[in-house]
PyMOL Python script that loads the backbone (N, CA, C, O; Angstrom):
from pymol import cmd

cmd.read_pdbstr("""\
ATOM      1  N   MET A   1      -6.488  55.529 101.557  1.00  0.00           N
ATOM      2  CA  MET A   1      -7.076  55.732 100.202  1.00  0.00           C
ATOM      3  C   MET A   1      -7.292  57.262 100.007  1.00  0.00           C
ATOM      4  O   MET A   1      -7.899  57.914 100.857  1.00  0.00           O
ATOM      5  N   ASN A   2      -6.787  57.823  98.877  1.00  0.00           N
ATOM      6  CA  ASN A   2      -6.959  59.176  98.680  1.00  0.00           C
ATOM      7  C   ASN A   2      -8.233  59.452  97.816  1.00  0.00           C
ATOM      8  O   ASN A   2      -8.959  58.517  97.479  1.00  0.00           O
ATOM      9  N   ARG A   3      -8.479  60.661  97.485  1.00  0.00           N
ATOM     10  CA  ARG A   3      -9.893  60.970  96.836  1.00  0.00           C
ATOM     11  C   ARG A   3      -9.890  60.541  95.412  1.00  0.00           C
ATOM     12  O   ARG A   3     -10.902  60.697  94.727  1.00  0.00           O
ATOM     13  N   PHE A   4      -8.852  60.033  94.950  1.00  0.00           N
ATOM     14  CA  PHE A   4      -8.863  59.533  93.477  1.00  0.00           C
ATOM     15  C   PHE A   4      -9.023  57.986  93.412  1.00  0.00           C
ATOM     16  O   PHE A   4      -9.124  57.390  92.340  1.00  0.00           O
ATOM     17  N   GLU A   5      -9.039  57.386  94.604  1.00  0.00           N
ATOM     18  CA  GLU A   5      -9.075  55.879  94.561  1.00  0.00           C
ATOM     19  C   GLU A   5     -10.490  55.439  94.996  1.00  0.00           C
ATOM     20  O   GLU A   5     -10.669  54.232  95.158  1.00  0.00           O
ATOM     21  N   GLY A   6     -11.378  56.183  95.176  1.00  0.00           N
ATOM     22  CA  GLY A   6     -12.771  55.844  95.594  1.00  0.00           C
ATOM     23  C   GLY A   6     -13.473  55.316  94.469  1.00  0.00           C
ATOM     24  O   GLY A   6     -12.910  55.282  93.374  1.00  0.00           O
ATOM     25  N   PRO A   7     -14.753  54.861  94.631  1.00  0.00           N
ATOM     26  CA  PRO A   7     -15.510  54.224  93.572  1.00  0.00           C
ATOM     27  C   PRO A   7     -15.852  55.207  92.505  1.00  0.00           C
ATOM     28  O   PRO A   7     -16.311  56.307  92.810  1.00  0.00           O
ATOM     29  N   GLY A   8     -15.650  54.858  91.269  1.00  0.00           N
ATOM     30  CA  GLY A   8     -15.985  55.786  90.174  1.00  0.00           C
ATOM     31  C   GLY A   8     -14.823  56.689  89.772  1.00  0.00           C
ATOM     32  O   GLY A   8     -14.877  57.281  88.695  1.00  0.00           O
ATOM     33  N   ALA A   9     -13.847  56.814  90.530  1.00  0.00           N
ATOM     34  CA  ALA A   9     -12.703  57.627  90.247  1.00  0.00           C
ATOM     35  C   ALA A   9     -11.750  56.920  89.235  1.00  0.00           C
ATOM     36  O   ALA A   9     -11.217  55.840  89.487  1.00  0.00           O
ATOM     37  N   ARG A  10     -11.587  57.568  88.141  1.00  0.00           N
ATOM     38  CA  ARG A  10     -10.803  56.981  87.022  1.00  0.00           C
ATOM     39  C   ARG A  10      -9.665  57.843  86.568  1.00  0.00           C
ATOM     40  O   ARG A  10      -9.773  59.068  86.625  1.00  0.00           O
ATOM     41  N   GLU A  11      -8.644  57.297  86.148  1.00  0.00           N
ATOM     42  CA  GLU A  11      -7.530  58.108  85.495  1.00  0.00           C
ATOM     43  C   GLU A  11      -7.999  58.496  84.162  1.00  0.00           C
ATOM     44  O   GLU A  11      -8.478  57.651  83.406  1.00  0.00           O
ATOM     45  N   ALA A  12      -7.879  59.830  83.807  1.00  0.00           N
ATOM     46  CA  ALA A  12      -8.157  60.200  82.454  1.00  0.00           C
ATOM     47  C   ALA A  12      -7.018  60.036  81.542  1.00  0.00           C
ATOM     48  O   ALA A  12      -5.865  60.031  81.975  1.00  0.00           O
ATOM     49  N   ARG A  13      -7.312  59.892  80.220  1.00  0.00           N
ATOM     50  CA  ARG A  13      -6.304  59.930  79.230  1.00  0.00           C
ATOM     51  C   ARG A  13      -6.415  61.191  78.505  1.00  0.00           C
ATOM     52  O   ARG A  13      -7.545  61.526  78.150  1.00  0.00           O
ATOM     53  N   LEU A  14      -5.392  61.969  78.218  1.00  0.00           N
ATOM     54  CA  LEU A  14      -5.492  63.275  77.619  1.00  0.00           C
ATOM     55  C   LEU A  14      -4.462  63.446  76.495  1.00  0.00           C
ATOM     56  O   LEU A  14      -3.422  62.789  76.461  1.00  0.00           O
ATOM     57  N   ARG A  15      -4.799  64.347  75.592  1.00  0.00           N
ATOM     58  CA  ARG A  15      -3.944  64.666  74.584  1.00  0.00           C
ATOM     59  C   ARG A  15      -3.497  66.083  74.926  1.00  0.00           C
ATOM     60  O   ARG A  15      -4.343  66.966  75.062  1.00  0.00           O
ATOM     61  N   TYR A  16      -2.210  66.327  75.068  1.00  0.00           N
ATOM     62  CA  TYR A  16      -1.672  67.597  75.574  1.00  0.00           C
ATOM     63  C   TYR A  16      -1.370  68.520  74.371  1.00  0.00           C
ATOM     64  O   TYR A  16      -0.605  68.143  73.483  1.00  0.00           O
ATOM     65  N   LEU A  17      -1.926  69.640  74.346  1.00  0.00           N
ATOM     66  CA  LEU A  17      -1.856  70.649  73.365  1.00  0.00           C
ATOM     67  C   LEU A  17      -1.099  71.927  73.865  1.00  0.00           C
ATOM     68  O   LEU A  17      -0.809  72.039  75.056  1.00  0.00           O
ATOM     69  N   ASP A  18      -0.807  72.810  73.018  1.00  0.00           N
ATOM     70  CA  ASP A  18      -0.213  74.094  73.449  1.00  0.00           C
ATOM     71  C   ASP A  18      -1.278  74.914  74.286  1.00  0.00           C
ATOM     72  O   ASP A  18      -2.240  75.438  73.723  1.00  0.00           O
ATOM     73  N   GLY A  19      -1.096  74.993  75.475  1.00  0.00           N
ATOM     74  CA  GLY A  19      -1.985  75.836  76.345  1.00  0.00           C
ATOM     75  C   GLY A  19      -3.319  75.211  76.680  1.00  0.00           C
ATOM     76  O   GLY A  19      -4.187  75.880  77.241  1.00  0.00           O
ATOM     77  N   ASP A  20      -3.490  74.056  76.379  1.00  0.00           N
ATOM     78  CA  ASP A  20      -4.768  73.378  76.510  1.00  0.00           C
ATOM     79  C   ASP A  20      -4.526  71.868  76.534  1.00  0.00           C
ATOM     80  O   ASP A  20      -3.409  71.451  76.228  1.00  0.00           O
ATOM     81  N   PHE A  21      -5.578  70.958  76.906  1.00  0.00           N
ATOM     82  CA  PHE A  21      -5.522  69.596  76.742  1.00  0.00           C
ATOM     83  C   PHE A  21      -6.949  69.137  76.260  1.00  0.00           C
ATOM     84  O   PHE A  21      -7.963  69.812  76.437  1.00  0.00           O
ATOM     85  N   GLN A  22      -6.915  67.984  75.668  1.00  0.00           N
ATOM     86  CA  GLN A  22      -8.137  67.400  75.070  1.00  0.00           C
ATOM     87  C   GLN A  22      -8.325  66.110  75.770  1.00  0.00           C
ATOM     88  O   GLN A  22      -7.376  65.328  75.837  1.00  0.00           O
ATOM     89  N   VAL A  23      -9.516  65.811  76.318  1.00  0.00           N
ATOM     90  CA  VAL A  23      -9.867  64.551  76.927  1.00  0.00           C
ATOM     91  C   VAL A  23     -10.099  63.456  75.993  1.00  0.00           C
ATOM     92  O   VAL A  23     -11.075  63.477  75.243  1.00  0.00           O
ATOM     93  N   VAL A  24      -9.233  62.474  75.997  1.00  0.00           N
ATOM     94  CA  VAL A  24      -9.366  61.342  75.107  1.00  0.00           C
ATOM     95  C   VAL A  24     -10.247  60.218  75.740  1.00  0.00           C
ATOM     96  O   VAL A  24     -11.079  59.591  75.083  1.00  0.00           O
ATOM     97  N   SER A  25     -10.005  60.016  77.037  1.00  0.00           N
ATOM     98  CA  SER A  25     -10.774  58.997  77.863  1.00  0.00           C
ATOM     99  C   SER A  25     -11.122  59.756  79.139  1.00  0.00           C
ATOM    100  O   SER A  25     -10.206  60.209  79.826  1.00  0.00           O
ATOM    101  N   PRO A  26     -12.464  59.929  79.513  1.00  0.00           N
ATOM    102  CA  PRO A  26     -12.810  60.653  80.703  1.00  0.00           C
ATOM    103  C   PRO A  26     -12.307  60.051  82.036  1.00  0.00           C
ATOM    104  O   PRO A  26     -12.169  58.837  82.190  1.00  0.00           O
ATOM    105  N   GLY A  27     -12.047  60.947  82.967  1.00  0.00           N
ATOM    106  CA  GLY A  27     -11.589  60.596  84.275  1.00  0.00           C
ATOM    107  C   GLY A  27     -11.449  61.837  85.143  1.00  0.00           C
ATOM    108  O   GLY A  27     -11.735  62.934  84.662  1.00  0.00           O
ATOM    109  N   SER A  28     -11.029  61.723  86.378  1.00  0.00           N
ATOM    110  CA  SER A  28     -11.002  62.893  87.187  1.00  0.00           C
ATOM    111  C   SER A  28      -9.543  63.244  87.521  1.00  0.00           C
ATOM    112  O   SER A  28      -9.324  64.194  88.273  1.00  0.00           O
ATOM    113  N   PHE A  29      -8.552  62.538  87.008  1.00  0.00           N
ATOM    114  CA  PHE A  29      -7.197  62.817  87.369  1.00  0.00           C
ATOM    115  C   PHE A  29      -6.209  62.241  86.300  1.00  0.00           C
ATOM    116  O   PHE A  29      -6.576  61.398  85.481  1.00  0.00           O
ATOM    117  N   VAL A  30      -4.964  62.728  86.350  1.00  0.00           N
ATOM    118  CA  VAL A  30      -3.894  62.074  85.599  1.00  0.00           C
ATOM    119  C   VAL A  30      -2.778  61.847  86.591  1.00  0.00           C
ATOM    120  O   VAL A  30      -2.771  62.380  87.701  1.00  0.00           O
ATOM    121  N   ARG A  31      -1.845  61.044  86.152  1.00  0.00           N
ATOM    122  CA  ARG A  31      -0.681  60.804  87.103  1.00  0.00           C
ATOM    123  C   ARG A  31       0.562  61.490  86.552  1.00  0.00           C
ATOM    124  O   ARG A  31       0.811  61.438  85.347  1.00  0.00           O
ATOM    125  N   CYS A  32       1.345  62.131  87.412  1.00  0.00           N
ATOM    126  CA  CYS A  32       2.571  62.783  86.991  1.00  0.00           C
ATOM    127  C   CYS A  32       3.514  61.832  86.473  1.00  0.00           C
ATOM    128  O   CYS A  32       3.795  60.799  87.081  1.00  0.00           O
ATOM    129  N   ALA A  33       4.065  62.189  85.245  1.00  0.00           N
ATOM    130  CA  ALA A  33       4.998  61.332  84.588  1.00  0.00           C
ATOM    131  C   ALA A  33       6.286  61.019  85.341  1.00  0.00           C
ATOM    132  O   ALA A  33       6.931  60.000  85.094  1.00  0.00           O
ATOM    133  N   VAL A  34       6.651  61.908  86.260  1.00  0.00           N
ATOM    134  CA  VAL A  34       7.840  61.806  87.003  1.00  0.00           C
ATOM    135  C   VAL A  34       7.652  61.161  88.452  1.00  0.00           C
ATOM    136  O   VAL A  34       8.371  60.248  88.859  1.00  0.00           O
ATOM    137  N   THR A  35       6.716  61.672  89.114  1.00  0.00           N
ATOM    138  CA  THR A  35       6.471  61.321  90.550  1.00  0.00           C
ATOM    139  C   THR A  35       5.432  60.197  90.750  1.00  0.00           C
ATOM    140  O   THR A  35       5.424  59.494  91.760  1.00  0.00           O
ATOM    141  N   GLY A  36       4.533  60.065  89.706  1.00  0.00           N
ATOM    142  CA  GLY A  36       3.456  59.108  89.813  1.00  0.00           C
ATOM    143  C   GLY A  36       2.268  59.606  90.721  1.00  0.00           C
ATOM    144  O   GLY A  36       1.307  58.879  90.975  1.00  0.00           O
ATOM    145  N   GLU A  37       2.393  60.863  91.183  1.00  0.00           N
ATOM    146  CA  GLU A  37       1.259  61.292  92.104  1.00  0.00           C
ATOM    147  C   GLU A  37       0.074  61.674  91.188  1.00  0.00           C
ATOM    148  O   GLU A  37       0.213  61.967  90.001  1.00  0.00           O
ATOM    149  N   SER A  38      -1.051  61.646  91.819  1.00  0.00           N
ATOM    150  CA  SER A  38      -2.294  61.965  91.133  1.00  0.00           C
ATOM    151  C   SER A  38      -2.463  63.496  91.032  1.00  0.00           C
ATOM    152  O   SER A  38      -2.167  64.216  91.985  1.00  0.00           O
ATOM    153  N   ILE A  39      -2.944  63.992  89.863  1.00  0.00           N
ATOM    154  CA  ILE A  39      -3.135  65.386  89.619  1.00  0.00           C
ATOM    155  C   ILE A  39      -4.591  65.563  89.242  1.00  0.00           C
ATOM    156  O   ILE A  39      -4.917  65.067  88.164  1.00  0.00           O
ATOM    157  N   PRO A  40      -5.528  66.189  89.952  1.00  0.00           N
ATOM    158  CA  PRO A  40      -6.898  66.450  89.614  1.00  0.00           C
ATOM    159  C   PRO A  40      -6.875  67.334  88.242  1.00  0.00           C
ATOM    160  O   PRO A  40      -6.092  68.277  88.129  1.00  0.00           O
ATOM    161  N   LEU A  41      -7.630  67.030  87.383  1.00  0.00           N
ATOM    162  CA  LEU A  41      -7.715  67.683  86.017  1.00  0.00           C
ATOM    163  C   LEU A  41      -7.900  69.180  86.303  1.00  0.00           C
ATOM    164  O   LEU A  41      -7.281  69.970  85.592  1.00  0.00           O
ATOM    165  N   ASP A  42      -8.630  69.602  87.200  1.00  0.00           N
ATOM    166  CA  ASP A  42      -8.859  71.023  87.421  1.00  0.00           C
ATOM    167  C   ASP A  42      -7.651  71.699  88.047  1.00  0.00           C
ATOM    168  O   ASP A  42      -7.601  72.928  88.096  1.00  0.00           O
ATOM    169  N   GLU A  43      -6.636  70.906  88.547  1.00  0.00           N
ATOM    170  CA  GLU A  43      -5.306  71.513  89.035  1.00  0.00           C
ATOM    171  C   GLU A  43      -4.127  71.287  87.984  1.00  0.00           C
ATOM    172  O   GLU A  43      -2.997  71.710  88.228  1.00  0.00           O
ATOM    173  N   LEU A  44      -4.409  70.652  86.885  1.00  0.00           N
ATOM    174  CA  LEU A  44      -3.334  70.314  85.950  1.00  0.00           C
ATOM    175  C   LEU A  44      -2.883  71.662  85.224  1.00  0.00           C
ATOM    176  O   LEU A  44      -3.674  72.322  84.550  1.00  0.00           O
ATOM    177  N   LYS A  45      -1.655  71.989  85.399  1.00  0.00           N
ATOM    178  CA  LYS A  45      -1.025  73.269  84.857  1.00  0.00           C
ATOM    179  C   LYS A  45       0.173  73.045  83.960  1.00  0.00           C
ATOM    180  O   LYS A  45       0.483  73.897  83.127  1.00  0.00           O
ATOM    181  N   TYR A  46       0.867  71.899  84.111  1.00  0.00           N
ATOM    182  CA  TYR A  46       2.237  71.730  83.622  1.00  0.00           C
ATOM    183  C   TYR A  46       2.175  70.394  82.779  1.00  0.00           C
ATOM    184  O   TYR A  46       1.744  69.365  83.300  1.00  0.00           O
ATOM    185  N   TRP A  47       2.590  70.423  81.536  1.00  0.00           N
ATOM    186  CA  TRP A  47       2.802  69.220  80.753  1.00  0.00           C
ATOM    187  C   TRP A  47       3.697  69.530  79.555  1.00  0.00           C
ATOM    188  O   TRP A  47       3.987  70.678  79.218  1.00  0.00           O
ATOM    189  N   SER A  48       4.103  68.453  78.953  1.00  0.00           N
ATOM    190  CA  SER A  48       4.994  68.590  77.759  1.00  0.00           C
ATOM    191  C   SER A  48       4.152  68.126  76.525  1.00  0.00           C
ATOM    192  O   SER A  48       3.636  67.009  76.481  1.00  0.00           O
ATOM    193  N   VAL A  49       4.047  69.028  75.551  1.00  0.00           N
ATOM    194  CA  VAL A  49       3.350  68.681  74.330  1.00  0.00           C
ATOM    195  C   VAL A  49       4.153  67.604  73.553  1.00  0.00           C
ATOM    196  O   VAL A  49       3.634  66.636  72.996  1.00  0.00           O
ATOM    197  N   ALA A  50       5.495  67.887  73.579  1.00  0.00           N
ATOM    198  CA  ALA A  50       6.362  67.016  72.749  1.00  0.00           C
ATOM    199  C   ALA A  50       6.356  65.608  73.330  1.00  0.00           C
ATOM    200  O   ALA A  50       6.273  64.620  72.601  1.00  0.00           O
ATOM    201  N   ARG A  51       6.445  65.533  74.660  1.00  0.00           N
ATOM    202  CA  ARG A  51       6.466  64.103  75.277  1.00  0.00           C
ATOM    203  C   ARG A  51       5.223  63.588  75.629  1.00  0.00           C
ATOM    204  O   ARG A  51       5.134  62.414  75.989  1.00  0.00           O
ATOM    205  N   GLN A  52       4.077  64.448  75.560  1.00  0.00           N
ATOM    206  CA  GLN A  52       2.714  64.099  75.959  1.00  0.00           C
ATOM    207  C   GLN A  52       2.758  63.533  77.427  1.00  0.00           C
ATOM    208  O   GLN A  52       2.281  62.430  77.695  1.00  0.00           O
ATOM    209  N   GLU A  53       3.349  64.338  78.356  1.00  0.00           N
ATOM    210  CA  GLU A  53       3.532  63.894  79.725  1.00  0.00           C
ATOM    211  C   GLU A  53       3.016  65.016  80.697  1.00  0.00           C
ATOM    212  O   GLU A  53       3.377  66.180  80.524  1.00  0.00           O
ATOM    213  N   PRO A  54       2.226  64.684  81.652  1.00  0.00           N
ATOM    214  CA  PRO A  54       1.800  65.743  82.758  1.00  0.00           C
ATOM    215  C   PRO A  54       2.681  65.823  83.836  1.00  0.00           C
ATOM    216  O   PRO A  54       3.291  64.804  84.161  1.00  0.00           O
ATOM    217  N   TYR A  55       2.864  66.968  84.501  1.00  0.00           N
ATOM    218  CA  TYR A  55       3.718  67.091  85.662  1.00  0.00           C
ATOM    219  C   TYR A  55       3.044  67.676  86.812  1.00  0.00           C
ATOM    220  O   TYR A  55       2.083  68.431  86.667  1.00  0.00           O
ATOM    221  N   LEU A  56       3.523  67.349  87.971  1.00  0.00           N
ATOM    222  CA  LEU A  56       2.778  67.804  89.244  1.00  0.00           C
ATOM    223  C   LEU A  56       2.971  69.292  89.461  1.00  0.00           C
ATOM    224  O   LEU A  56       2.060  69.945  89.970  1.00  0.00           O
ATOM    225  N   ASN A  57       4.097  69.851  89.104  1.00  0.00           N
ATOM    226  CA  ASN A  57       4.345  71.372  89.373  1.00  0.00           C
ATOM    227  C   ASN A  57       5.480  71.746  88.520  1.00  0.00           C
ATOM    228  O   ASN A  57       6.073  70.927  87.818  1.00  0.00           O
ATOM    229  N   ALA A  58       5.795  73.073  88.591  1.00  0.00           N
ATOM    230  CA  ALA A  58       6.790  73.690  87.796  1.00  0.00           C
ATOM    231  C   ALA A  58       8.109  73.075  88.041  1.00  0.00           C
ATOM    232  O   ALA A  58       8.846  72.826  87.087  1.00  0.00           O
ATOM    233  N   GLU A  59       8.480  72.796  89.340  1.00  0.00           N
ATOM    234  CA  GLU A  59       9.873  72.224  89.609  1.00  0.00           C
ATOM    235  C   GLU A  59      10.007  70.809  89.062  1.00  0.00           C
ATOM    236  O   GLU A  59      11.093  70.423  88.630  1.00  0.00           O
ATOM    237  N   VAL A  60       8.995  70.073  89.068  1.00  0.00           N
ATOM    238  CA  VAL A  60       9.059  68.668  88.419  1.00  0.00           C
ATOM    239  C   VAL A  60       9.215  68.785  86.936  1.00  0.00           C
ATOM    240  O   VAL A  60       9.983  68.072  86.291  1.00  0.00           O
ATOM    241  N   SER A  61       8.391  69.789  86.384  1.00  0.00           N
ATOM    242  CA  SER A  61       8.470  69.999  84.910  1.00  0.00           C
ATOM    243  C   SER A  61       9.749  70.442  84.465  1.00  0.00           C
ATOM    244  O   SER A  61      10.186  69.928  83.436  1.00  0.00           O
ATOM    245  N   LEU A  62      10.499  71.396  85.117  1.00  0.00           N
ATOM    246  CA  LEU A  62      11.799  71.791  84.804  1.00  0.00           C
ATOM    247  C   LEU A  62      12.791  70.725  84.983  1.00  0.00           C
ATOM    248  O   LEU A  62      13.704  70.601  84.167  1.00  0.00           O
ATOM    249  N   GLY A  63      12.671  69.925  86.026  1.00  0.00           N
ATOM    250  CA  GLY A  63      13.622  68.821  86.296  1.00  0.00           C
ATOM    251  C   GLY A  63      13.574  67.809  85.016  1.00  0.00           C
ATOM    252  O   GLY A  63      14.612  67.360  84.532  1.00  0.00           O
ATOM    253  N   ARG A  64      12.386  67.514  84.553  1.00  0.00           N
ATOM    254  CA  ARG A  64      12.237  66.571  83.513  1.00  0.00           C
ATOM    255  C   ARG A  64      12.794  67.267  82.249  1.00  0.00           C
ATOM    256  O   ARG A  64      13.410  66.565  81.448  1.00  0.00           O
ATOM    257  N   GLU A  65      12.641  68.511  82.013  1.00  0.00           N
ATOM    258  CA  GLU A  65      13.120  69.145  80.846  1.00  0.00           C
ATOM    259  C   GLU A  65      14.558  69.085  80.875  1.00  0.00           C
ATOM    260  O   GLU A  65      15.149  68.797  79.834  1.00  0.00           O
ATOM    261  N   LEU A  66      15.210  69.326  81.956  1.00  0.00           N
ATOM    262  CA  LEU A  66      16.660  69.317  82.044  1.00  0.00           C
ATOM    263  C   LEU A  66      17.277  67.873  81.899  1.00  0.00           C
ATOM    264  O   LEU A  66      18.386  67.704  81.393  1.00  0.00           O
ATOM    265  N   GLU A  67      16.513  66.866  82.361  1.00  0.00           N
ATOM    266  CA  GLU A  67      16.836  65.534  82.201  1.00  0.00           C
ATOM    267  C   GLU A  67      16.918  65.150  80.766  1.00  0.00           C
ATOM    268  O   GLU A  67      17.851  64.483  80.318  1.00  0.00           O
ATOM    269  N   CYS A  68      15.863  65.613  80.014  1.00  0.00           N
ATOM    270  CA  CYS A  68      15.769  65.290  78.634  1.00  0.00           C
ATOM    271  C   CYS A  68      16.622  66.133  77.720  1.00  0.00           C
ATOM    272  O   CYS A  68      16.907  65.769  76.579  1.00  0.00           O
ATOM    273  N   HIS A  69      16.998  67.207  78.223  1.00  0.00           N
ATOM    274  CA  HIS A  69      17.871  68.155  77.395  1.00  0.00           C
ATOM    275  C   HIS A  69      19.018  68.773  78.283  1.00  0.00           C
ATOM    276  O   HIS A  69      19.018  69.963  78.598  1.00  0.00           O
ATOM    277  N   PRO A  70      19.979  67.894  78.658  1.00  0.00           N
ATOM    278  CA  PRO A  70      21.042  68.438  79.577  1.00  0.00           C
ATOM    279  C   PRO A  70      21.861  69.612  79.060  1.00  0.00           C
ATOM    280  O   PRO A  70      22.597  70.274  79.791  1.00  0.00           O
ATOM    281  N   GLU A  71      21.696  69.831  77.776  1.00  0.00           N
ATOM    282  CA  GLU A  71      22.529  71.057  77.155  1.00  0.00           C
ATOM    283  C   GLU A  71      22.012  72.380  77.603  1.00  0.00           C
ATOM    284  O   GLU A  71      22.677  73.412  77.514  1.00  0.00           O
ATOM    285  N   LEU A  72      20.765  72.317  78.102  1.00  0.00           N
ATOM    286  CA  LEU A  72      20.027  73.600  78.686  1.00  0.00           C
ATOM    287  C   LEU A  72      20.753  74.017  79.859  1.00  0.00           C
ATOM    288  O   LEU A  72      20.687  75.205  80.176  1.00  0.00           O
ATOM    289  N   ARG A  73      21.514  73.121  80.629  1.00  0.00           N
ATOM    290  CA  ARG A  73      22.188  73.513  81.787  1.00  0.00           C
ATOM    291  C   ARG A  73      23.343  74.434  81.485  1.00  0.00           C
ATOM    292  O   ARG A  73      23.755  75.231  82.328  1.00  0.00           O
ATOM    293  N   ARG A  74      23.847  74.324  80.316  1.00  0.00           N
ATOM    294  CA  ARG A  74      25.153  75.134  79.960  1.00  0.00           C
ATOM    295  C   ARG A  74      24.796  76.391  79.490  1.00  0.00           C
ATOM    296  O   ARG A  74      25.721  77.191  79.347  1.00  0.00           O
ATOM    297  N   ARG A  75      23.578  76.781  79.196  1.00  0.00           N
ATOM    298  CA  ARG A  75      23.186  78.096  78.653  1.00  0.00           C
ATOM    299  C   ARG A  75      23.528  79.174  79.761  1.00  0.00           C
ATOM    300  O   ARG A  75      23.457  78.902  80.960  1.00  0.00           O
ATOM    301  N   GLY A  76      23.846  80.221  79.355  1.00  0.00           N
ATOM    302  CA  GLY A  76      24.098  81.214  80.430  1.00  0.00           C
ATOM    303  C   GLY A  76      23.973  82.569  79.950  1.00  0.00           C
ATOM    304  O   GLY A  76      24.151  83.514  80.718  1.00  0.00           O
TER     305      GLY A  76
END
""", "prot")
cmd.dss("prot")
cmd.show_as("cartoon", "prot")
cmd.util.cbc("prot")
cmd.orient("prot")
């Protein structure tokens, strides 16, 4: 059991904004939209406003962006 699965630990629901997020439903963490891993709210740094998805780190965020927009790979 990780620290997010203990009693009282709940997944938060957020609204992702440019440079910030708004708590819609309180909790201590969110789940990465790609990996499913728990991300503590105080460590959340990467998300998509357009897709309203949180990401574990920059690598996962970039991978998701390229998955959704493959034409970005051809830019040079």
